N, C-alpha and C positions, 0 to 999 in steps of 0.2 A: 710532891705527890706524883706517884707513878701511875700512868694510865695504861691499863692492860687492854690490848686490842686483840680481838679474835680475828686473825688474818683470814681464816676460812670463811667466817661470816661476812667479812669485808668483801672478799672476792665473790661470795655467793655461790661457790662451786664445790666447796670442800666435801660436804655430805654426799651429794650425788656422785662425785668422782670416787669417793671412798667406797660407796655401795657398789658402784660399777666394777671397781677393781676387785672387791671381795666376791661379787657374783662371777666375775671372769675366772678368778682363781678357783672358786668352788666348782665351776664347770670343768676346768682342766682336771681337778682332782677326781671328779666323777667319771670323766672320760678315761683317765688313767686306770681307775679301778675297774671300769667296764672292760678295758683291754685285757687286764690281768685275768678277769673272770672268764672272758671268751677264750683266752689262750689255754687256761686250765681245762675248760670244757671241751675244747677241740682235742687236747691231748688225751683226755679220758675217753672221748668218743672214738678216737683213732685206735687206742689200745683195746677198747671193747670190741670194735669191729674186727680187729686183727685176731683177737682171741676166738671170736665167734667163727670167723672164716676159716681158721686153721682146722683142718679135718673135715670141714663141711663143704666149703667151696674149693679149697686147694689142699693138696697133700702137705702135711706138716714137714715132710722131707725138704720141701722147697722154701717154705716161709717160716718154719718153726712156729712158735707161739710166745706171747709175752710171759706166760707162766714159766715156760721152759727156759727162755732167755734170762729172765731175772733169777731163776733158780741157778743157772750157770754162773751168773755174776756173784750170787751169794756164796757159791762154792769157792770161787776164786778169792773172794774177800776173806773167807775163813782160813784157807790154806796159804794165803799170802801171795798167790800168783798175781793177783790184780796189782798190788803195790809194786812188786818186783818188776813186772814187765812195763807197767805204766810209768814208773820212775825213769826207766831207760829211755822210753819214747819222749817223755817230757824234757829230759835233760838234753837229748840231741836236738829237739825242737827249739828249746830255749837258747842254746848256744848258737845254733844255726840262725835263728831269728835275730839274735844280738849282733852277730858278725855281719850278716847280710844288711841289717838296718844301719849299722854304723858306717859301713863302706858305702852303701847306697846314699845315705844322707850326706856324707862328706863329699862324695863325687858329684852329687846333685847340686850342692851349694857351689862347688868349684866350677862346674860347667855352666851353671846358671849365671854366675858372676862374670865369667869370661866367655863371651859369645863366640869369639874367634876359635877358641879351643873346641867348643861344642860343634861348630860347623865343620872343623877339620875331622873330628872323630865320629861325627854323626853316622856315616854309612857303616862303620865298623860296629858301632853299638847296636844299630838296627839289625845288622846281620846276626850278631850274637843273640839279640833278643828274639829273633825269629826261630832260633834253634829250639826244638821241643826239649824241655828240661829232662824229660824221661830218657831221652837219648844220651844225656850226659851221665846218667847214673852208672852204667857199666864202666865208663872212663874214670869216674871218681873211685870206683872199686879197684881198678887197676892201679891208680895213683896212690890211694890212701889205705888199701887193703879192705878186708871184710869187717873190720872193727867199726866202732861208733864214729870214727873220723869221716868215713865215706858218707854216712847218713847226715852228718853235720854239713858236709860240703854240698850235698844235694839241696838241703833245706836252705842254706845260705845263698846258693845261686838263684833260687826262685825268689826269695825275699829281696835280694839285691835289686833286681830290675824293677820290681813294683815300687819300692821306696825311692829308687833313683829317679824314675820317670816322674813320680809325683812331686818330689822335691825340686827337680829341675823345672817343672811347669810352674810350681808355686813361686820360685825365685823370679822366673821370667815375667810373672804376672804382677809383681810388686810395682806400685805406682811410682814412676820416676820423680814425681813432685816431692814425695816424702823423702826420697834419697837426697835430692838436691837441697831441700830445706834443712835436713840434718847436717849435710856437709857445710852449708853456709853458717850454721851455728858452731862450726869448728870441730865436728866429730871426725875421728880418724876412720880409716877403712874398717877396722875391727869394730869401732863404735857403731858405724852404719850397719854392719852385719848383725851385731848383737841387738840393737834397739829397733831396727826397721825391717831388715830382710828376713831374719829368722822368725820374728813374731808374725809377720805378714804371711809367710809361707807355711806357718805351723798347721793351719787347717788342711792344706794339701798333704803335709807330712803325716798328720794323724790319720787322714783318709787312707794313705798308702799303707800305714802300719796296720790299720784295721783290715784292709783287704788282704794283706800279706800273711796274716796269722793263720788262716786256714791252709794257705799254700805252704807255709813252713811245716805244718803238721803233715800235709800230703807228701812233701818232699822226704820227710823222715820215714814215713810209712812205706813209700816206694822203695827207699833204700833197704828197709827191713824185709820187704817182700823178696828182694833179689838175693840178699846174703845177710843172714843174721841168725843168732840163736837165742835172742832175747828181744823183747819189745812187743807192743800190741800188733804191729804189722806182722811180726813172726808168728804170733798166735793165730792171726787170721789166715796166713798162708799155710800154716801147718793144719789148721782145721779144714781148709779147703781141700787139701790133699787127702784128708781122712773122711771127707763128706760129712763133717760135723757142722750142720747148719746152726745149731744152737750157739756154738762158740763163735761162728762167723758173725752172727747178728749181735752177740754180746760184745765182741770187739768193735763192731761198727757203732754200737750205742755208746760205748766208752769214748770213742773218738769224737762223736757228735757232742757229747756232754762236755768234754774238755774244750772243744772249739767254742761252744756257747759261753762257757765260763770265762775264757780268755777274752772273748769279744766284749762281754759285760764289763770286765775290768778295764779294757781299753776305752769303753764309753765313759767310765768314771774318770779315767785319766784325761780324756779329751775335754770333759766338762771343766776339770781343774785347770788345764793348760790354756784353754780358750775362754776362761771366765771373763777376761777383759772385753770380749765381744758382746757380752750380755748388756 
């Protein structure tokens, strides 16, 4: 005869704990919904005030209006200009982001692992990091020409330092006890790197990637401002020369939307890569 035991009843805590957990999760869900509602309400209120203020408080020449800006975006969407120019900007941003992230992550691991190398090169890295990246754009144009390569170079140079510094800091913050314990169990240097150092530093790396995304976009747009015949930066620069405020704001909104979408995707990726911390 098998005796069935209700462990929750035996402990005397199952029902209260279960209710508490459900209440807590429900509270989180309500708070999340409230945040979304407030975000939407704020956006509607901002656009409404902008539309009202245009022509009443401020000349539309300076601030345009949501109706005119979204009308311009609709025109770009219909004639294909939005896709053509946005694809060029996104391509340069993606390639620059990938190159800068890969080099920054690799060198961050290397310098974090070998402290002596980091100490030797520290003043040189600090000096390079202190250079305004905008000042490098003309140099990259001279080196790589006025094509898309110079925009990729500007974007990659900005992303590199952000990812490098975050990766380096993350590696240096790894608890030595974990490293020694893994080595005692017979792990190789690569095994320690793969199972301890990289996972422990991943939170720092993801933070660096999230921070560097807007800068990658900024780097590309800066390059397009200086020399380009395609891209969102080119549209904004051309519109500025023609005093076309509608196109300037439309280009800015496109860049803001792209940056928000990319950051949202990075948050999803962060949750997946760092799920072990939950």
